C-alpha positions, 0 to 999 in steps of 0.5 A: 499499500502506497503512502499516503501524503497531502501537501498544503502550500497555504492560501496567501503565497505562491509555494511552487518550489515545494509543489515542484519536488515534491511532483519531482518526488513522486515522478515514479508514482511510489507515494498517493499524493494530493497537494492543495496548490493555493495560488501556484502557478504550477500544477502537478503532474504526478499528484491529485491537485485542487487550490481552496477547499473550506475545510482540509479535515478529509484531507489531513484525516486520509494522509500518513504524512502532512508536508506543510508551510510554517502557519501556526494554525496549520501546525498545531491543528495537525499537531492535535490531530497526532501527524507525521509532519514535514514544516517546510519555510517557503521562501517567499515568506517574511514569517518566523520560524522559532514555532517550527523550530522549536517544535521539531527539537521537541520531536512533534515535527521535521522542520526544513528550511525553504532553501534545504527543499532538495532535503525533502526525498531523505526527509519522507524516508526518515520520518516514515521511521521516527518515533514522534513525540505526542503533544501535549498543549500546555493549559492556558490560564490567560483568560481567568487571569485576565477576568480575575484582573477585570473583577478587582 
């Protein structure tokens, strides 16, 4: 049975280098891949694709591995679903990678900088056998603290 991979590039910036690399990796159709390509110009030849959907839950559930950008919302959603995650920074984005780097350090995902995209094939091999740490969210008390302050 083929490993199922869902790739999400986000909806704000084009991430064609990721889509092109995935297409190259899957030239031999080794994987079952679905790509959310957003506003990207490159159309994959070796993977199913779509641009946008309101909800990606079915795609996340389907996948054995999710390859994604460094968006915090996407990362936390995938961590709560206990997915194997490869997170790649988009060189066109000016976002901060500290969250992805920290989650990588804690073994919740594998983080690659965009300039290391050529390592993706090797990373796909590595993540299949990786013992991933289950994510345990930190219990936030900020709401309670704010209410206590207001109600003084």
